[in-house]
Every structure is written in C-alpha cells, then in structure tokens.
N, C-alpha and C positions, 0 to 999 in steps of 0.2 A: 340380752344384748341388743343394742340399737341396730336397726337395719344398716345404717351407715358404717357401723363398726365391724360388720361381718366380713370375714375373709372372702375375697373373690372366689367364685367357683373355679374348679380346676379347668373347666372348658374355656374359661375366659382368661386364663393366665397366659402371659407371653411364652411362646414355645421356642426353645433353642433350635437353631438350624444347623445343618451339617456342613454347608458350604461357607466360605468366607463371606462376611457381610461388610457393607460399607456404612459410613456414618449416616448418610442420607436414609438408608434402609432402616437402620436402628432408630433414627430420629422419628421417622414416619410411624414405625411400629409402636414406639413408646408413646407418641402423641395420641395415636388411635386408642391404645390400651387405657391410658389415663383418662381420655375423654369418655370412654365407655364406663369407667369407674366414677364418673362425675366429679373429677378433680377440677377445681375452678379454672386454673390456667395450665391446661395439659401440655401445650407446646413449650411454653417457657420452662416448666418443670422438667420436661424431658430433655430440653437443652441443658439445663443446669446439671442434671445428673450425668449426662453424657460428657459434658465438658470437664466435670470433676474427675471422671475416670480417665479421660484422655489427656488431662492437664493442658487443655487448650482454651482459647477464647470462644465465645458463642459465634462470633463472625467466622471463625475458622471452620465451623461445621458447614458453612455455605461456600467458603473459598475452596475447600477440599471435600466436596460431597462424595467423592469416590474413594476416599481414604479407607483402606481396609482396617477392620478392628479385630484384634486377636480374639480367639474364641473364649479365653478365660475372662477377658474384659466384657465381652458380649453377654456371657453368662451372669457376671456380677451385675451388669446393667439391668438384666431382667429380674434378678433377685431384689434389686433396689426398687424397681417398678412395683413389684409385689408388696414390698413393705409400705410404699406410699399408698397403694390401693387399700391397705389395712388402716389408713389414716395416721400412720406414723408421721410426725412433722418432718418436712423435707430438711429442715435445719439439722435434725438429729441424724438423718441419713447422710447428709453432706459432712456433718461434723463441724459446721461453722455457720456463722451468720454475719451479715454486714450491718454495722451500726455507726452512724456518723462518719462514714468513710473508713472505719476500722474493720478488719477481718478478725472475728473473735471465735474461739473454739467453744463449742457447746456439746453436751452429751446428755443422754437420758437422765432426768432428775435435776438438771440445771435449767433454771428459768430462761426462756428465750425472750430477749428484749423485744418489745413491740415497736413497730415503726413510729408510732405516735409518741413514744418515750423520747425520741430525738427532740421533741418540742421543749423538753425540760432543759436540754443543753442550749437550745436557741434562746430560751427565756433567760437563762443564766448569763448569756453574753450581753444582755441589756443592763445588767447591774452596774450602777454608776461607779461604785468602789469595788474593785476586784476582791473577791473573798480570799482571805489568808488561810482559813481553816474550813474544810468541807467535810461533811459527814454523809455517807451514802449508806442508807439502811437497806437490808435485804439485797445485797449487791448482786447475787446470782453469778452471772458470767463476768462481772466487773465492768459491764458496759458503761454505766454512768460514771463510775469512779475514774475510769481510764480516760473517757472523753473529756471530763471536767479537768482532770490533771493536765491533759494536753492543752486545753483552752486557757487554763490559768497555771502556767509553769512555775509561778512563784508560790503556789499554795501547797499546803500539807493536807492530804486527804486520808480520812479513816473510812474503811468499808467494813460493814458487819454482815454476817449471815449466820444463821443457826446451823446450816448444813455444811459439813466438812468437805464433801465432794465439790460443792459450789465454790468454796474458798480455794480449793486446790486448782480448779479450772480458772478462777479469777486471777490467781497468782501467776499461772502460766500465761494468761493473756496480758497481764501487766508487764511481765518480763519480755514478751514478744514485742511489745510496743514501747519498751524502754521507760516504763512508768513505775517500775517496781520500787525504785528508791524513793519515790514521792508518795506512795500509798502504803498505809499500814492496814493489814487485814486482821480482823478480830472476830473470833467465833462467839456467837451469843445471839439472844433474841432481842432484836430492836435495840433499845437504849440500855438493856440490862448490863452488858459488859463495860459500859461507859458512864456509869452514874456520876463519877467524879468530874467528868468532862462535858456533861450534857449541856451546860450553858456557855461553852467556850467555842462554839462553832458560828461562823458567819453565814454559812449556807448548809441547809439540811435537805437532802433529796431522798426519794424512794422510788424504786421501780414499781409502778402501779400494777 
C-alpha cells in the first residue's frame, strides 16, 4: 500500500470532545487535521464538509462562529475527516459535485467529472449550427449530457454507460435538473448499443 493511502494513525485522528463545540472550533480542528494529513486545500475542504453537515453557506461559518454544533453532527464531521484522510474523494463523502453550475449526485463507483471537462461544454457553445442530436459516451454521472441538454434545449441527447449504477445516478441527476425527457440513457459499451444510430449524431462527446 502506498504511504499516501495508509489510514492515519489513531493518535492523529480527530478526537470527540465532551462539551458542546462551536463551528469555529470544529473548523479549526478540521483544518489542522487535514493539513497534517497533507490534504491540498485543508481549510476549504473542512469548510465544505462542515457546511454540508450544517446545511449552511461557507460564509455562515464566519457570520456565526459561535454557533453550537450538536454532538452527533460533530461526530459525523470527524468521521468524514478520517475518510478524507484515507484519500477518499471529497465528492464521494459529500455525495455531490458541481459541474457547469449544476449540482450532481455522485457515489463510489460513479466517475467524478473533472473541472476541465467543462471546456467541452464551452467548446460546444461555439458551434455555428446548434446540434440536434448529441451522443455522450461513458456518461458517468450524466454531467455532460445534462449540461449539453440545457445548453441546447432543442436537441435530443443519448447517453451511454456500461455501468448500471452510473446510469441510475445519471437518471436521478437528469430528473433533478428537468432534463430527463430530453435524454435517453442506454446501457452498453461505447457505440455498441447504438450501431444503427452511429452516423446520426451531430455532436459526440466523452468524459475523458
């Protein structure tokens, strides 16, 4: 096992306190812990985890620094810090990822769209003639399919993936963003389930 993948030693794990704790105390503890674990953006990630638990904005952590946090939420925060220290992607811990202004559900086994993949959507916007039929290969969370469906509301989108779990998540995301009527999800490897339609698309994209 790589050194970076090893679980943090017990002595370095965040320790639950007996008294009530505030958002500022937990934020400081989480930031310090993730920094010791050499997480690249420790404060930002501690903020994201704490905000998700408290259902608040990042700015609220600073507007209400003395807000008390229930012990069960503080315990869950520390459990999530430990997961992140084991290098589990923060998107899986949060259960979501932002892509082109969309909040998308993700879970272990579902490909997390990279920030640079948004460039595909930006490039598609420059196409002189809006595509009528779009194919998204290896759709994963459905990020590209949904973003392109919103960008080109007159289009019909087909999204494929070999993994059923990914397709289930992609369908959930499409429904959340009211794009499910515009996107047809098909299970299969790349072009395999669409041999009869392979030459009928104006735009073909793939999550790299």
